[in-house]
KOLVO-712050 format. One record per residue (C-alpha): residue in three letters; y negated, z negated, x negated. Coordinates in pm, whole numbers, plus 50000, padded with zeros to 5 digits. Last residue first. Layout:
BEGIN
ALAYZX;...
***
This chain:
BEGIN
ASN676713217570036;LEU675423212670389;ILE677293242770529;GLU680533232170356;TRP680163196470484;ILE679913209570840;GLU683003231870800;ASP684913203170641;ASN684633181570953;ILE682233154971080;THR684423145671374;GLN685053156371736;SER683733190771645;ARG681273217671746;VAL679733237871463;GLU676703260371507;LYS675003285171275;LYS671513300271303;ASN670913302570926;VAL667773280870925;LEU668583259171229;ASP672053249271111;LYS673093231071428;PHE675883204871446;VAL677153196071795;ILE679253164571771;GLU681743160072058;PRO682513126872226;GLY679493132172448;GLU676063148172409;ILE675493139572045;LEU673243167171916;ILE672843171271540;LEU669983192071402;TYR669633207371057;SER666813223970864;TYR664103201571004;ASN660543214671022;LYS659173184271210;LYS657833205371497;GLU661033225971509;ALA663293195571513;LEU661223180071791;GLN661353211772003;PHE665113214071957;ALA665523177672060;LYS663273183072363;SER665603210272492;THR668613187572441;LYS667023158672629;ILE666253127472428;PRO667773092772419;LYS665983067772195;LEU665753060371824;ASN665953095871691;SER667863092171365;GLU666103108671076;VAL668583116070801;GLY668143123970433;PHE671473132870281;GLY673193113370004;ALA676753111070137;GLN676103075370248;ARG673153088970445;PHE675413114070620;THR677883087270729;ARG675123063270841;SER673583089471069;VAL676963096471232;GLN677563059271289;ALA674063054171438;ALA674523083971671;ARG677873069971791;LYS676233036371855;GLU673523052472073;PHE675923074772268;GLU675953052672582;ASP672153053672595;ALA672183091172673;GLN671233124072500;TYR671663115472136;THR669723129071842;VAL670333132071467;LEU667723151471266;ILE668993161970925;ALA666963167270607;ASP668353186870313;ASP664853188770160;PRO662083183070413;GLN660773216670534;THR657333229770440;PHE658143225270072;ASP658213262269987;PRO658823266269615;MET655833271369383;LEU656193301169147;ASP654023325869342;HIS651843331669033;THR648713317269199;ILE650793289369358;LEU652233278869022;PHE648863278768845;ASP647113260469130;ARG649833233769125;LEU649503230068747;THR645693227368771;VAL645923199669031;ASP648823180968863;GLY646883177868539;LEU648463185568202;GLY647513163267908;PHE648493168767547;GLY649523149667239;VAL649753147866863;GLY649463116866645;GLN649393110066273;LEU648773073366202;PRO645713061766009;SER645813024665912;GLU644842999666182;LYS641402984366233;PHE641772989266611;ILE639323018566611;GLN641403031366320;LEU644293038666555;LEU642783072166653;ASN642473085566301;ALA645083113166286;TYR644393130266616;SER646193163066679;GLY645803184766986;GLY645593187767361;GLY644953209967657;CYS646313221367992;ILE645413245068275;ALA642693264668098;ARG641173291468320;ARG641663326668447;ASN642843319668801;ASP642473351869001;PRO643003374668700;HIS646313356868620;LEU646563348868248;ASP646393310868285;PHE645443294867954;VAL647193266167776;GLU644673249967544;PHE645073240467179;VAL643873218566893;ILE645283215166541;GLY643613187766339;THR641083159666392;TYR640783153766767;TYR639123120466852;ASP635773133566970;LEU636823148667301;GLY635493183667362;ARG638333205067241;VAL637733229066947;ILE638973261467103;SER636183286867058;SER637873304666763;ASP640863314766978;TYR644113324366804;ASN647033333567028;LEU650433316867063;TYR652873325667344;LYS654833352067148;LEU655203327166862;LEU657083301467071;GLU660143323667097;THR660923315866733;GLU661313335566409;GLN657703333066294;VAL657313297066410;LYS657163281366061;GLU654563305565918;ILE652283300566219;LEU652483262766176;ASP651713264265804;ARG648563285065867;LEU647553261066145;PRO648003230865917;SER645423245965679;LYS645433260265328;ILE642153278565294;ASP641163315365286;LEU638503314265554;PHE637743349565681;SER641183362765585;PHE643003333865752;VAL640773338866058;GLU641473376066082;GLU645233373566032;PHE645493346266296;SER643773368466549;ASN640573368466756;LEU637653363366519;SER634333371266691;LEU633263334666692;TYR633483333666311;LYS631243364166278;LYS628773348166518;LEU628763316666303;ASN628173337165989;ALA625263355966146;LYS623763323266274;GLN623913308065929;GLU622133338265781;SER619433337566049;SER618903300066006;LEU620573275866243;ILE619543246466468;GLU617403259366758;ASP618313295766701;MET621963288066782;LEU621123273067121;VAL618823302267208;GLU621453327967110;LEU624053310767333;LYS621633312267627;GLN621133349467574;GLU624893355567546;PRO625563338767880;LEU627653307167832;LYS631383302467904;LYS632773318267589;SER630543297667357;LYS630963264267536;ASP633243247367279;ILE631443265567000;ILE628093251267112;LYS629443215867145;TYR631053217266802;LEU627763230966667;LYS625893200066784;TYR628333177466597;SER628053199166288;THR624263195966304;GLN624563157966289;GLU627123159466009;ASP625043181965784;VAL625253219865762;LYS626603241965483;LEU627223272365708;VAL630073284865489;ASN631283254465294;SER630853224565525;PHE630583239465875;LEU633163266865830;GLU635543243465647;ASN635213218765936;VAL636093246566181;ILE639193255665980;ALA640273219365951;ARG639653215666325;ASP642453240666380;ASN642713266066661;ILE645123275366941;LEU645213294267269;ILE648623290867433;SER649133319567677;PHE650283319968036;HIS651873341268309;LYS653183371568119;ASN654413347567850;THR656873334668109;ALA656753310368405;GLY659793300468614;PHE658943263768668;HIS661323254268386;GLU659423279968176;LEU656283259168224;LEU658063228268091;ASP659723247267807;LYS656393260567681;ILE654803226167698;LEU657743210767509;GLU657643238367248;LEU653953231567191;ILE654653194267146;GLU657503201466904;ILE655383225766704;GLU652603200066673;SER655083174166544;LEU656453198866292;VAL652883206466179;GLU652233171066049;PRO655293149166012;GLY655873123866291;GLY654153090266316;PHE653063093066679;ILE654233118166941;ASP652353120467268;CYS653123134867612;ASN650763131067906;PHE651373145468254;GLN648193139468452;TRP647563127268804;HIS644253134768971;GLU641133118669110;ARG637673133469069;LEU638953168469132;ARG639183199768917;GLY641293230768979;LYS638763246369214;GLN635713223869225;PRO634803186869248;ARG631693178069045;GLU632523149768807;TYR633083112268825;ARG636473109268658;MET639523090468789;LEU643103090868656;ASN646593083868804;PRO649103083368519;ILE652143105668456;CYS653563091068133;TYR655193101867808;TRP656183085567480;ARG657693097067150;ILE657233073066857;PRO658263090566536;LYS658963066766383;PRO660923034566431;THR658833006666593;GLU657952975266392;ARG654562986266260;HIS653843007966565;VAL653912979566818;GLN650382967966905;ALA648552999066778;VAL650873019966996;MET649493002567304;ARG645853007967209;ALA646583044167120;VAL648343048667456;THR645253035267630;PRO642833056867429;THR644973087567512;MET645193081267887;GLU642103095668051;PRO639473085068305;ARG640853049468337;ILE638893029368591;ALA636243012868377;VAL635322977568266;PHE632242958668149;ARG633302922068157;ASP631052897668345;GLY634052876668456;ARG633532888968811;ASP633892924968692;LYS630982945968570;PHE631322982568664;SER632453016468538;TYR633683048868696;ILE633553072468400;GLN632163107868401;GLU628503110268302;ASN627443088268013;ILE630823077067882;LEU632713109867927;GLU629833131067804;GLU629253108667500;GLY632693111567346;SER636093094767390;LYS636463074467070;ALA634873040167050;MET632943041867374;TYR636233047067556;LEU637763014367436;ASP634422996367474;VAL634553004267848;LEU637272977867880;GLU640292992268061;LEU641342992368425;MET644253012368572;PRO646602994368336;GLY649213011668118;ASP652333032568159;TYR655423042167960;PRO658253067367983;GLU660313076267675;TYR660313110767517;ALA663833121767416;TYR662963159167409;LEU665183166567710;SER663723134967870;ALA660253150267865;VAL661673181568032;GLU663223162468322;ARG660273138968367;MET657843167968399;LYS660213186768629;SER660493156368858;PHE656713151468855;LEU656073186968975;TYR658633183069254;ASP657153149469351;GLN653753166569378;GLU655103193469609;ARG656883167669826;LYS653633147969836;LEU651763178669955;LYS654283183470237;PRO654283146070324;PHE650473141670339;LEU648823134370006;ASP645273125570108;ARG643203138669824;CYS640233127269614;GLY637083146069505;LYS634913130069772;TYR636503098369915;PRO639113107070177;SER638163120270521;LYS638553098970835;SER634943087870806;ILE633823053470922;GLN630573054571121;THR632113050471468;MET633873018771352;PRO630553000771308;ILE630252988770947;LEU630702951870854;TYR628922943870529;ARG626632916370659;MET629512900570851;PHE631332892170527;LEU628372873370383;MET627942854570713;
***
């Protein structure tokens, strides 16, 4: 009876996915697999090891470090049957911190890990932002400050360059929480509660109308404080910020160390970059798309020295970033850097025209599969005209017709044909 109560008439069930989620049909899945393959390739070049964690975590883990907005508005949470308050993971950094806390004492440093987890956040779906997405996460724990940040930034740069991007396509906007903290403590001279509010204002400063920004500042700052904050927000170069706040900071050291590298031409100072999540403590950054049709952040991250303290562990320097598959795909498509995945890669359709050629078709299919090619073997006889129609509908690059003892190999893209009693060198040459 309990089950029957929840039965829904079939006519009411939608064929669409849950709002903010995607059905990854084969073409879209080929695109995603391509993105993932590049992510894994570049992570391995830097000797980052793959890891993963559970889809469910205790909500306490996120309450400890992820910020009010995430907890109050964005997580999918519920009580399980054991009366535990759990959430579908909305991000990966708290999970990796929990895992590192278990093993860091006996693991050689630095610890370099990466993953591509499936994440869920309850937020308004829009261009570049869905409720469900996959995210490329790379983190380095226990490395020296500044050099670890440089490595992470180099990894991001190399990843996007592997897709064909250059500094004409993206910029890395960077700031340092040490600089912002100096502003709050010694220039504005505000307390911790006001500092927290100011972080939120700075984070939104370039997205809000000027009038709205003025109102928010007036609510918590004096005229002199507001003037100093506005001066800070107007800074747009490393020279300007180091002149405005003459302190020794990790960002100053980083800029000095990358002077002779390719990385420098990607780096730009942005006073509004503070990152919303509460666990960042040092250098913070966002990768920004420079195309006028997609001017937005596509990736973000930073340093977090105190993350393990929620597990009563000693501070451990960490740096990481997250790059979503949705924003990356939009970036590549906007800049015409996404390959065409309409056709299955190196796929061959094998057909036969009469029952007596069934075994021959199976042998031919097996030969190509053993050579590493994807093969769809049509499982019943089909007329030649229908075979061409099927290959066209399924976007196959190659078609094999077995009409007798002879193999007819068709390169449908380059309009080539080979007729042979065997799979000869000419066929292999076309395929390779």
